[in-house]
SEPAZA-179254 format. One record per residue: x, y, z of N, C-alpha, C, CB in turn; residue in three letters. Coordinates in steps of 0.02 Angstrom, whole numbers, plus 50000, padded with zeros to 5 digits. Glycine has a CB too. Layout:
<sites>
XYZXYZXYZXYZALA;...
</sites>
This chain:
<sites>
601365495058782600585496958764600595499758689600245503358820UNK;600095496658656599945498258577599665504358574599455493358540UNK;599755507358509599385513258488598625512358496599545514858414UNK;598285518058502597525517458514597235516758431597175525158561UNK;596695513358429596345512058363596135518658335595695507258371UNK;596315519958267596085526058238595375526758244596255526558171UNK;595175532958259594425534058250594135534558181594235540258284UNK;593715530458172593365530758105592705532658097593395525058077UNK;592645539658068591935541958068591505537958020591885549458049UNK;590845537158032590425532857993590145537857938589835529158040UNK;590175535157881589835539057823589255536857800590205539557768UNK;588675541157786588175538857746588125540357679587655540457769UNK;587905535957634587945537157558587135536457540588495530857515UNK;587025541457496586305541557467586415541357397585845547957487UNK;585845539957358585795539457287585235542857257585755532857268UNK;585385548057221584875551557190584895549557112584955559257204UNK;584405546057081584345544557018584155549756971583955539757014UNK;584365549556918584175555756867583595553256820584875558156816UNK;583225558856813582595557056768582745560456693581825560456805UNK;583285565156702583315568556627582925574556629583005563856565UNK;582595577056677582175582556680582575588356718581505580456715UNK;582895592556693583455596956727583325600456789583675602156682UNK;582695604256795582575608256855582445602956911581925613556846UNK;581945597956896581725593156948582385589556970581145587856918UNK;582765587256927583485584056953583825588357004584015583156891UNK;583945594956984584375598657015584065599857084584525604656977UNK;583415600957083583075602357157583075595957195582265605157153UNK;583025590357170583085583957204583755582757244583025578657153UNK;584205583557191584995584057223585235588057270585435585657180UNK;585035594857264585125599657318584695597657377584945606757295UNK;584125595757366583735594057425583885588257470583125593057405UNK;584135582857434584485577057463585045579457514584815572757403UNK;585505583257477586195585357511585905589257575586735590657457UNK;585445594057565585345597157626584865593757675585115603557612UNK;584365589257651584005584857695584435581857744583655579657659UNK;585015577757727585305573957762585885576757804585455569357723UNK;586185582357773586865584757800586795592157813587485583357747UNK;586265595157794586185601357820586715606357805586115600757885UNK;586975609557859587475614657872588195610957853587415617357955UNK;588205604757865588825600357868588965598857791588705593157914UNK;589525595257771589755594857702589465588657678590525594957695UNK;589315589357617589015584457580589515582557506588255587457564UNK;589735577357507590115575357442589725573357385590575569857453UNK;589625576757333589355573657279589655571857224588955576657260UNK;589535566057187589955563157131589405560857088590505557057154UNK;589435562857019589095560656967589235552956952589255565056910UNK;588905548256950588955540856937588695539356869588565536556989UNK;588455543756827588085542556763587385542356771588295536456731UNK;587075537356794586365535456797586115538856861586255527356798UNK;586605540056912586275544556984586955547757008585865538857058UNK;586755551657053587295554957091587435551357159587105562557103UNK;588005550457182588145548157245588165554257300588805544257240UNK;587825554557345587895559757396588165557357460587245562957408UNK;588725558757484588995555457547589265560857594589575550257529UNK;589355558857660589655563257707589715559957777589245569757711UNK;589905563457817589885560757891589175561057920590375564957940UNK;588975555357950588365555757984588215560758039588275549958009UNK;587725565258025587575570258067586875569558090587705576458038UNK;586685572158154586045572158176585665578658142586045572158255UNK;585135577658110584825583558079584295586358123584535581958011UNK;584235592758121583685596158150583075596158101583885603358168UNK;582585592958111582015593458070581655600358068581555588258092UNK;581685604258118581435610758117581735615958063581535613258183UNK;582445614058059582775617858016582605615657936583515617358037UNK;582415610257932582125607257862581465611557850581935598257867UNK;581045611057898580325614457888580395621757881579825613157949UNK;580945624957911580985631857905581255632957837581415635157960UNK;581685629657811581825630957729581215629857690582405625857697UNK;580885624757695580315622957657579835629057652579965616857689UNK;579845632357708579295638457715579445644257663579305641957795UNK;580055644357635580255648857584579775649457531580885646957558UNK;579645644257505579065642657444578435642757467579115635757409UNK;578285645657528577605646357547577185639457526577305653057510UNK;577395634157561577065627057520576445627657546577405618657537UNK;576075622357503575325620957518575295616057571574915618157456UNK;574635614457592574555609657646574825603457622573845608657668UNK;574615601257558574985595157535575695594757532574785593557474UNK;575985599657526576865599957524577045598857591577255607757498UNK;576675603157639576905601757712576815594357736576495606357763UNK;576255590457703576125583857744576765579257707575205580057730UNK;577095581157658577675577157643578155575257692578015580157600UNK;578175581057751578675580057787578345577157866579095587157786UNK;577865573657854577555572157918577285565157906576965577557939UNK;577275561357956577005553357952576555552258014577685547257955UNK;576045549358006575475547858056575735541658101574725545858013UNK;575875541758164576025536358202575535536958259576755536158222UNK;575065532558247574525532458306574195538758299574825531758383UNK;574065542358347573805549358350574335554758342573445550458415UNK;574965553658330575425557958332575685558758264575885556158378UNK;575995564758249576335566458179577115567258191576015573858145UNK;577475562458157578205563858159578525565158093578555558258191UNK;579125567858100579485569258032579745561658012580185575358040UNK;579635560557945579645553557910580435552657898579155553157833UNK;580875552857949581595551857943581765544357915581935553158015UNK;581405540057945581575532957929581415531057859581205528157976UNK;580775533857835580565532657762581085536357713579795535557749UNK;581225541957726581695545457684582395542557683581725552357706UNK;582725540357739583335537557751583375531557704583415535857825UNK;582905527357716582915520557692582855520957615582335516157726UNK;582365526057601582195526557522582905529057482581505532957508UNK;583305533957509583895535757469584515532657479584015542057477UNK;584415528057535584985523657543584975516857507585065522357614UNK;584375514957477584295510257436584555510957371583715509157433UNK;585045508057350585405509257288584965506357226586145505557292UNK;584635500957236584235497257182583615501257173584055489457203UNK;583505503557117582985507857101582365504157111583035510657032UNK;582355497857083581625493457094581415492957160581665485757070UNK;581835493157201581655491357278581355496857316582285489257319UNK;581445502657291581215509157326580485509057323581505515857292UNK;580125510457386579455510757396579235517757420579275505457442UNK;578595518657408578385525557453577715526657415578985533257447UNK;577295530057449576645531757427576645536657371576255534257481UNK;576285535957322576215540757268576025548057270575815538257231UNK;576315552757250576195558857259576275563757190576635560657314UNK;575745566857172575655570357106576155575057114574955573557088UNK;576465577257046576935583157045576655588557002577635581257018UNK;576755594657038576495600657005576945603556937576465606157063UNK;576795608156910577155610556864577705614856884576775613456825UNK;577705617156949578225621656984578835616856991577965624757061UNK;578775610156989579415606157004579705605356939579295598857039UNK;579425607656887579765606856822579205608456770580075599256811UNK;579175611556719578645612256666578565606456633578785617256617UNK;578935602656624579005596156592578555590956622579705593956597UNK;578425592456688578045587456727577255589456724578325587356807UNK;577015594656693576285596156694576055591656639576095604056681UNK;575355593156634574925589356585575165590156518574205591356587UNK;575255585256488575575586356410576165581756401575865594556395UNK;576645582956359577235579756343577615580056409577605583056282UNK;577825574156436578245574056491578555566956496577855576056554UNK;578985567256553579185561256568579955560556547578725556356534UNK;580235554156567580975553256546580905551356466581395546756595UNK;580525547256457580405545956385579655545856367580715539256366UNK;579355551656352578625552356341578435547856279578415560256329UNK;578855545656239578575542556175578485534756199579145543556103UNK;578835533156250578785526156282578155524656312579275525156335UNK;577795529956334577165530056362576665534856335577225531156427UNK;576395533856281575975538056234575395540756277575685533656170UNK;575235536856317574605539456366574705544956406574385534356415UNK;575305546756410575395553256453575355560356400576215552856495UNK;575255559156332575155564556293574455566356300575355563456225UNK;574295572256328573575574456330573605582356342573145570356391UNK;572905584456316572845591756340572965593656409572215594156328UNK;573045599956418573165602556487572585602556530573415609456485UNK;572055602456489571375602856525571075596356553570865605656477UNK;571515591156523571175584356558571105583256625571495578656543UNK;570645579356653570595578156721570665569356737569855581556744UNK;570935566456678571055559256700571705558656737571055554256640UNK;571665554356790572185553656845572775550856803571935548556911UNK;572565545956741573115542456711573635547056685572885538156657UNK;573355553356664573815557956637574155562456677573535561456593UNK;574075562556741574425565456787575065562756814574025566356831UNK;575605565756823576235562956829576385562656909576775567256786UNK;576535556856920576605554856998577285550757011575945549757023UNK;577495552657072578085548457095578105546557169578725552157080UNK;578595543757193578575542657270578655548557309579115538057292UNK;578305549557364578275555157398579055557357432577685553957450UNK;579515552957432580215554557454580525558857404580645548157463UNK;580435557357336580665561157291580365568357278580635557557240UNK;579765568357294579345574957292579635579057350578515573657302UNK;579715575657403579985579057472580685582557460580095573157533UNK;581135578857426581785580657408581755586057364582155575357381UNK;581255586957315581245591757266580885598557296580885588757203UNK;580525596357342580165602457380580715606757422579555599357438UNK;581165603457450581615606057493582135609057443581885600757545UNK;582325606157390582815609657339582465615857312583025604757275UNK;581865614757290581565621957266581545627157308580895621757245UNK;581675626057369581725631957417582375636057407581695629457492UNK;582895633257369583475636257362583535639957298583975631657368UNK;582905638857252582855642157197582775649057202582395639757164UNK;583035652457145582985659657132582315660757099583575662557087UNK;581885664757129581265666257088581355672357042580655667557136UNK;581135671756981581355676356927580575679556903581825671856859UNK;580515685656909579795688956880580015693156828579325693556936UNK;579755693256772579775697456713579125699856688580105693956661UNK;578995707056690578315708656668578445713156606577875712456728UNK;578185711156557578205715656490577375716356466578735711556422UNK;577275721956453576485723956434575985719656472576305722856352UNK;575625715656447575055711856489575275704956508574355711156447UNK;575805702456499576065695956520576525696456593576535693256456UNK;576505691256615576895689456680577295683856667576455687856741UNK;578025684556664578455678156655578675675656721579105679556611UNK;578505670256746578795666956810579315661756802578255663756849UNK;579805661856829580435657356822580695655956881580975660056783UNK;580925649556896581335647956959582015643856922580825642457020UNK;582625646156947583235644156920583625641356975583575649656885UNK;584025636756968584475632857008585145631756973584175626257026UNK;585715632257021586385630756991586475623456973586955632757040UNK;586875621356915587085615556904587795615356916586895613556843UNK;588065609656952588745609056964589085604156929588855608257026UNK;589835603756937590225598456889590195591656916591005600356879UNK;590415587556889590365579456902590435578456977591005574856862UNK;590955582157005591115581057074591315587557118591665576157075UNK;590875587957181591015594257204590745593157290590575600457154UNK;590965597657322590695596957400590285602657413591305596857459UNK;589735601157434589155606157451589245606957533588325602857428UNK;589485612757554589625613557627589215619057646590375614857644UNK;588715618657694588335623557719587765626157678588735628357735UNK;587515631557682586885633757642587035636057582586495638757672UNK;586655635757537586755640157470586375646257481586475636557399UNK;586865651757499586645658157525586615663157468587105660557582UNK;586185665457441586195670057383585465673657380586365665957313UNK;585415678857348584845683357334584375678657303585005689857288UNK;583805678057314583275674257283582715676057254583085670957318UNK;582635683457245581985687057216582255691257172581525691057267UNK;582095691357104582265694757054581695697057009582705691257022UNK;581645703456996581045705356960581245711856913580425706957015UNK;581095710756848581385716456797580865718056758581985714256748UNK;580755723756730580255726356701580445726256626580105732956731UNK;581035724956604581285725656541581075719556491582025726456549UNK;580775713556527580565708856482581115703656461580315712256427UNK;580875700356417581285695356398581795690756450581655698656352UNK;582325689356445582715685856484583205689656529583035681656445UNK;583075696256543583435700556584583485698956653583205706556580UNK;582925697756680582865695556753583275687856768581985694756770UNK;583175683456719583455678256730584295677456729583135674656689UNK;584625682056672585265682656676585475687056737585475685156614UNK;585155692156757585285695756818585355690756876584695700856833UNK;584775685556889584765681256935585465676756934584125677556926UNK;585575673956882586115669356869586895673156888586045667056785UNK;586925679056856587505683456870587585684356942587435690056837UNK;586995686256986587075687957059587155682257096586515691757087UNK;586925675657075587015669757106587865667857099586485664257072UNK;588105668757049588735667257044589215672657088588865666956970UNK;589175678757085589435682857120589385681457199589165688657098UNK;588735679557212588635678557297588905671057308587705679257326UNK;589085666857266589275660457279590185660457268588815655257224UNK;590445665257251591185666857242591595661957304591325676157255UNK;591375665257363591865663057431591655655057432591625667857519UNK;591175651557406590965644757423591515640057374590065643557405UNK;591625643057325592065639257271591715633557241592725636457300UNK;591055634457231590695628757204590725629457120589905628757234UNK;590915622957083591025623557015590355623856983591455617956990UNK;590045629356972589445630656933589555630856863589125636756953UNK;589145626656827589245625056756588645628956712589235616556745UNK;588125628556742587565631856711587005632356754587365628456652UNK;586455633356729585865634856782585185630656735585715645256796UNK;584815626756786584235624056757583635628256778584145616856778UNK;583045629356737582505633756755581955629656727582545641556727UNK;581395632256765580705630856745580395637256737580325626556795UNK;579985637856687579635643656673578915642956647580025647156625UNK;578505648256668577805648056651577605655456638577375644656709UNK;577315657256585577105663856559576325663456567577365665356479UNK;576095668856604575405669356612575045676156584575305668656685UNK;574435676556566574135681656541573925685756593573655679856502UNK;573455690856569573235697056621572715693456675572795704156575UNK;572445688056657571885685556705572225679456738571135683456664UNK;572905679356738573365673656771573265666856736573185672656851UNK;573025667156669572965660756631573595659156604572465661056575UNK;573715651856608574455650756572574385651656497574775642956586UNK;574965654456470574975654856391575515649956367575155662856362UNK;576055649056390576485644656373576985643256429576765646656316UNK;577325637856432577915635656475578445631356445577665632056531UNK;578975631356482579595627956463580095626256524579945632356410UNK;580595622356501581095621456554581705618656523580845616756610UNK;582185618956556582785616156528583515619256564582745617956448UNK;584015621656521584595624356547584655632056513585225619356530UNK;584835637356554584955643856522585405643856476585125648656563UNK;585995639056476586455639556423587025644856445586055641656355UNK;587235645956499587685650556516588365647656528587455654156570UNK;588545642656492589155639756514589775644256509589265633656475UNK;589775648656454590315653956446590415658556506590145658256387UNK;589885661056540589895664556589590125660956647589345667156596UNK;589885655556655590225650856714590985649756707589905643256714UNK;591135648456649591805647156639592255653756656591885644756567UNK;592075658556631592515665156652592445666456722592285671956614UNK;591835664856758591805666456824592295661556864591075666256847UNK;592245655356840592565649556882593315651756876592405641056851UNK;593625651956807594305653656796594605659456821594405653756736UNK;594305665056803594585672256823594405674456893594305677856774UNK;593835672856922593515675156980593725670757040592765675056970UNK;593545664557031593595659457082594295656657090593125653857067UNK;594585654857036595245651357040595845656357048595355647056975UNK;595725661657001596295665756993596315672357054596245668756912UNK;595645672957075595455678557120595545684457090595805678857181UNK;595375685857030595595692756988595085697657018595515692356893UNK;595385702557044594885707957075594515711557015595315713857122UNK;594825713856958594585716756904593935712756876595145717256856UNK;593955706456869593365702456856592835701556899593535696856845UNK;592865701556962592395701357010592155709157006592695698657084UNK;592415713757001592215720457000591825721756941592775724857004UNK;591965718956886591525719956824590885716856839591835716956757UNK;590895709956853590285706156869589835710356913590445699456904UNK;590085713256969589695716657014589425723756991590095717257074UNK;589885726156939589665732756910589015730956860590345736456865UNK;589065725856812588475724056771587875721456813588665718556719UNK;587995718056873587445716756922587025721556943587665714556976UNK;587465726956969587135732956988586865737456940587525736357025UNK;587005736956875586685740456834586005737256813587125741656782UNK;585975731356812585305727756792584775728156850585435719856774UNK;585175728556909584715730356968584475736756977585005729057026UNK;584845741356952584605749056946584165750256899585115753856931UNK;584105746456844583715746856793582995742956789584115745156745UNK;582845739156852582265734456857581655738656870582365729056914UNK;581625745356886581025748156901580635748756826581165755356942UNK;579965747856843579535748856777579425754956749578915746856785UNK;579655760456791579565767456767580225769156734579385772656827UNK;580695765756722581295766756692581225768456623581695761456699UNK;581685772856589581605775556523581735769556478582085781856508UNK;581415770256421581345765156365582055762856348580975768256299UNK;582575768356342583255768356314583565763356370583645776456309UNK;583485765156427583745762456481583585754356484583495766356539UNK;583015752756469582755746556463583155742056398581955747756450UNK;583155746056345583565743756292584255742256311583555748356241UNK;584485746856342585295744956362585355739956414585705751256390UNK;584915738056459584835732356508584855726056459584095732756555UNK;584485725856400584285719656367585025718356328583535720456313UNK;585415723556311585975722456278586485720256328586155728156240UNK;586555722856391586865720856442586865713156457586615724556490UNK;586185711056467586035703956476586295699756417585285703056483UNK;586195702256358586435699056300587195697756300586245702956241UNK;587485703056323588345702856333588535698156389588695710656355UNK;588155698456450588345694256501588185685756482587935696956566UNK;587585685256442587575678556424587925675256376587075677356413UNK;588145679656325588635677556262589055684456244588155674656187UNK;589615685256273590025689956258590065690756180590655688656290UNK;589835696456155589995696856074590095704256065589345693856019UNK;590335705656007590495712455981589905716255960590955712055924UNK;589345712755932588815716155924588415720555984588445711855899UNK;588385716356036588115718056100588495724356128588185711856149UNK;589205723256125589705727456159589555734656126590515724556148UNK;589575734556049589375739956009588695744856038589235736555939UNK;588215740956037587595743056056587665746156124587115737556054UNK;587995742556178588045744956245588405751456242588415740056292UNK;588875752056200589395759956195588925764656164590205759656139UNK;588515762656110588125768156073587475770156127587815765055991UNK;587175765456151586645768356194586885771856260586195762756213UNK;587385769456288587735773956346587865780956321588465770756371UNK;588095781956263588235787956233587635792556230588505786656168UNK;587145789856200586535793456189586095795156254586135789456141UNK;586115790156293585805792256360586155797256391585775786856408UNK;586835798156398587115803156424587005809656387587745801756433UNK;587005809756323586925815556290586195818356299587105814456218UNK;585665813856303585035816856313584865818556383584545812656288UNK;585205816056434585115817956499585375824956519585425813156538UNK;585735827856465585885834656475585345839356463586415836456436UNK;584865837756425584295842556413583575839856438584245843956334UNK;583585832856459583005830256486583045826556544582715826656444UNK;582555825756587582605821456645582495813856630582105823956697UNK;583075810356621582945802956614583115799756673583315799856560UNK;582505795856698582535792656757583125787256755581855789756770UNK;583545787156805584025781056807584645783256767583665774056774UNK;584775789156742585355790956701586005790256751585265798856671UNK;585835791456818586515790256862586685783756858586475791856936UNK;586245777756846586525770856843586945770456779585935765156842UNK;586755774556726587215773956662587885777256680586875777756595UNK;587815782156718588615785256724589035780156765588675793356766UNK;588645776356799589045770956842589135764856810588735769256907UNK;588875764156758588985757356708589715758756680588355756556635UNK;590095753556696590805753656655591175760356664590695752556572UNK;591195764156730591405770156735592155770856757590965773256776UNK;592485765256749593255765356762593565762256707593475761656827UNK;594155763656693594555759956639594645753256664595255763156622UNK;594835750756711595025744156736594385739756718595215744356819UNK;593715742256722593165737856709593065736856636592535740456740UNK;593225742256596593135742156531593685737156494593155749356508UNK;594305737356524594865732756503594575726256516595575733756543UNK;594215724656573594045717256580593565715956541593865714956643UNK;593115720756510592655718756456593045714256395592335725756425UNK;593635717356376593915713556326594145706856352594455717256295UNK;594285705456412594425698456430593815694456428594725697956497UNK;593185697056441592575692556438592455691256361591885696156474UNK;592665695756313592575694256247593055688756222592635700256208UNK;593505686756272594065682656243594465684056183593825676956231UNK;594565691656177594855694656106595535696956141594345701756062UNK;596035695556095596765698456114596775704656091597395694856084UNK;596505710656122596355716056093596965721456121595575717756110UNK;597245725856081597775730656117597425735256166598175735356063UNK;597845737456209597715741056262597485749256243598355740456306UNK;596965751256280596855758556256597385763456286596125760956278UNK;597705767556246598185771756271597835777456312598615774256214UNK;597905777356376597625781856417597665788656407597825780856470UNK;598235790356376598415797556366597995800656304599215798156352UNK;597885796356256597405797356203596645798056227597475791456157UNK;596495793156271595815792656283595685799656329595635785156322UNK;596125801256367595915807656413596035813156376596295808456482UNK;596515814556333596445820356284595915820656245596935820856242UNK;595615815656227594955815156184594445818056222594735807756164UNK;594325814456289593835816456323593825823656341593795812756375UNK;594365826956349594485834156367594175838556309595305835656376UNK;594525835956249594315839356182593565839656166594625835556125UNK;593265834456182592555833456157592055837856212592355824456156UNK;592365840956267591985845856305591375842756318591875852456271UNK;591355838256360590615834556376590165838856417590685827456418UNK;590455843756446590015848156488589535851656439590445853756533UNK;589835853256382589425857356339588945852656288589925862256296UNK;588275854756276588025850956224588225851656158587455851656223UNK;588085846356120588355846856047588935842356038588575854056029UNK;589155839356095589825834656086589635828856049590155832156156UNK;589005826156050588715819856018588925820155936587805819656029UNK;588785825155912589025825455838589655823855821588965831355812UNK;590225825355856590865823955851590945815855872591265829055897UNK;590665814155923590615807755940590365802455896590295807655989UNK;589905804555863589535800255814590045799555759588805803455788UNK;590435804055737590935803255681591385798155693591325809155669UNK;591655798255759592025792155789591735785655781592115792755860UNK;591075785155810590695778355805590725776855727589855778855836UNK;590555780355675590455779655610591165777755578590135785955581UNK;591685779355591592295777955569592315770755533592755778655626UNK;592435770155474592265762655439592985757755453592095763755339UNK;593485761955474594185757755472594545762355517594605756655391UNK;595185759555545595665761655594595935768755568596255755955604UNK;596115769155511596445774955478596035780255487596575774155407UNK;595455780055461594925785255470594805787755542594275782655444UNK;594765782355584594685783055652595215787555683594695776555681UNK;595815786855659596375790955683596305797255669596965789255659UNK;596085798255605596065805855577595635808655614595875807155504UNK;594945806255634594495808655672594775811455745594025803455677UNK;595045806455777595265808655838595815813255832595445803355879UNK;596315812955792596815818555787596455825355773597345816955729UNK;596015825755734595505832255721595275835055778594855830655683UNK;594995830855818594545833055875595065835055934593985826655899UNK;595565831255943596055833055991596425839955976596555827555995UNK;596605841055915596865847655893596575853555907596895847955833UNK;595845852955883595295858555903595225859555971594595856855879UNK;595285853556001595125854256081595765858056109595035846056123UNK;596315856356089597055859556119596885866856105597885856856075UNK;596815869356043596755875856018596275880656066596465875355945UNK;595685876356063595145879956104595325881456178594505875656105UNK;595595876156212595785876456284596295881656293596035869756310UNK;596815882056239597315887856257597045894556242597975887356219UNK;596465895656201596245902456178595855904356253595695902356099UNK;595515898556287595015901056351595525903456407594485894156387UNK;596125900356409596645901356454596975907556445597115896156451UNK;596845911156377597225916656360597935915156346597165921456412UNK;598155909456323598785908256302598845908056228599025902456331UNK;599415910456204599515910356133599775904656092599905915156120UNK;599475898656104599635892756067599445893255992599295886956098UNK;599835892655939599615892955877599295886655846600125895055841UNK;598955887055788598595881455770599105876355756598135882755713UNK;599735877355723600235873255706600455868855772600815877655675UNK;600605872155828600715868455884600225863555911600845872555928UNK;599545865755901598985860255922598995855555875598255862755928UNK;599115856455809599125850855765599625846455780599175852655699UNK;600255849555799600855844255808600735840155879601655848555811UNK;600515843455926600335839555992599805834055980600055844756049UNK;599345835355932598715830655914599105825255882598085834155860UNK;599545827255832599945821155791600245816455830600515823455746UNK;600605819555879601025815455925600655810455963601385819755973UNK;600095812355988599635808656026599445803155983599035812656050UNK;599135804955920598855800855880599385795655847598505804855834UNK;599975796455855600525792155836600545786555881601165795655837UNK;600215786655935600165779755982599715775155947599835780956062UNK;599175777855925598675774155886598935771755814598045778855876UNK;599315775155780599645773055717600095767155735600065779155683UNK;600475766155788600885760755802600405754055817601375762755864UNK;599715754055830599295749155839598965745955778598865751455880UNK;599045749755721598675747855661598755741355642598835751655608UNK;599365738055636599405730855621598895726555656600075728455639UNK;598805728155722598395723155757597675724655755598605722555826UNK;597435729955715596775731755709596535732255634596675738355745UNK;596775728355599596575728255522595895724755504597145724355482UNK;595835719355556595195714655549594635718655571595215707755593UNK;594105718555532593545723655546593235720955618592935723855479UNK;593085715255630592825712855693593275715755754592835704755693UNK;593935714855744594315716755809594395724455805595075712955817UNK;594315728155749594285735555758593685737055787594355739555695UNK;593145734755772592505735855796592485735355879592035730555761UNK;592645729155893592745728055969593195733156002593045721155981UNK;593805734555981594265738856013594005746556006594995737655982UNK;593635747655950593395754355958592895755656002593205756855904UNK;592355750656020591945751256062592175751956131591575746756054UNK;592625748056153593085747956214593295755056224593735743056206UNK;593715757956171594055763756174593555769556188594465764756112UNK;592995769556152592435774956164592115774456226591905774756115UNK;592085768456256591785767656326592365769656372591505759856343UNK;592925769656355593455772056399593395779756413594135770556367UNK;593295782056342593215790656341592595792256386593045794056255UNK;592125787956371591405791456401591505790156481590575787056369UNK;591985785856502592035784556573592495790056601592315777156588UNK;592795794256565593135800556588592785806356574593765801456560UNK;592205805956553591765811756547591365814456615591245809856492UNK;591335820356621590985824056680590435826856642591435829956722UNK;589845823856648589225826056621588705827156670588995821556574UNK;588515833856669588055836056715587275834456683588215843956730UNK;586925830156706586315829056686585665832356716586285823056690UNK;585145832856686584605836056715584385832756787584025835756663UNK;584395826556777584235821956845584755824456894584315812856833UNK;585375823956893585875824956937585755832056965586565823956905UNK;585635837656929585505844256948584845844556995585425848556883UNK;584405840556973583705840557016583885837057081583025836256976UNK;584265832257084584435828657150584865833957189584885821157137UNK;585335838257156585725842257189585375847957222586205844257148UNK;584805850257186584445855557201584015853257259584085858157141UNK;583705845957258583255845057310583645842957377582715839857289UNK;584295841357371584765840757430584815847057466585455838657410UNK;584925852457421585045859057457584495861657494585235864157411UNK;583795859657464583135862557483583145858357556582425860857423UNK;583265851657556583165848257619583555851257665583305841257617UNK;584225851857650584705854657705584435861657725585505855557676UNK;584235865557677583965872357703583415871857758583675876357643UNK;582895866957733582315865357778582525863157850581895859657745UNK;583035859557844583325856357916583605861457961583935851057906UNK;583885865957924584285870757972583765876357995584985874357931UNK;583185877757968582655882557992582325879358050582115884457937UNK;
</sites>
């Protein structure tokens, strides 16, 4: 008796041709993968002019497809993309969709034409648009034109796929002064990957800080949420429209966010190496951007959020220095005035291991911060008392490493002496100076590695952030919260 024939699972192959319009292409690719494979696995490979999407044939649930589409609150026109009239009945157009994307020859693809709105990509609105707009000069027209020749249309199957893909986009809202900035972003993947199951991540982001804060927050959040799926995200495509107070369009644009460096850091350290410090850092930064999204947040908090977003998008020394300086000043100000959200600043980079990982994001080979020196300096600065910012500013302003060491040694020696006096012990000034000198000696041994000005500035910012992370600062906001809690507990007991 011979061996049984091996079971061969039939595979379907679909082709998604590129248009060169980033968000529209990303939406169609994700849409086709989900349209035909749903929560099963779809293998995607970049073939140059098109993507090949393949996988084991599976019976799709059209209700699930329609449920996903509802995430974008579709118009009546968009809903009709997923129905075809058969006599007096409406059916899901599986046959038309299957035949269309299974056809490899682009010239043989047929389908009724459907107009594309700006939401599918800003490049598709009235005006300059298309794969090669100069090849068809007639598409160049004012936005107000009503001529149908100037409107961008394509086969309904392409629009249906893009509609489904748009449902997986994160909606980003930024409000600054009288403008409203609306954006949608989608992840871009490497040449070859497997899309298995739902793209499950938070999809609504709104930040009052303006600029690109909300978009960076959204991209960072998506990466963190996609970690377990191990999808090789390389960047994000976006489409954006800025509107005035009466909802009139002011300007628009689309393209790539340019977050390759962030994606490489996330992929190599978080996904491939499974480094816990790296994922904790990304979560900490994401948490801060979320905590500062409220429109009533203090102006300095919004400024800090802008620098955090700048650092996440492109880790650089200038942004790191600004983050350190703003954190110190917000903490100092919170001791005498109620700064809404100051608790979020205390939680930002509040542990040494998080701050150490910031250096890895910078891709700098920086010496480690000696924790004994940082701990002693934090105690000597007496953060609970007002006025510590004066000494802290001297540390910030130190122009080189040797002067920085002298300031550190001076502050620690005075702190030792004051601490011993408070405890009633007879430690002399000489002993205090000697103890401070021995601690500062750890810094002196690091001098050869910190002669370069840029390296010194980066290391100094990380060192001072480490010192701030050890501070126990009681803010007016925290005091008010504690008092409110006591009153609530008292009321509950009566």
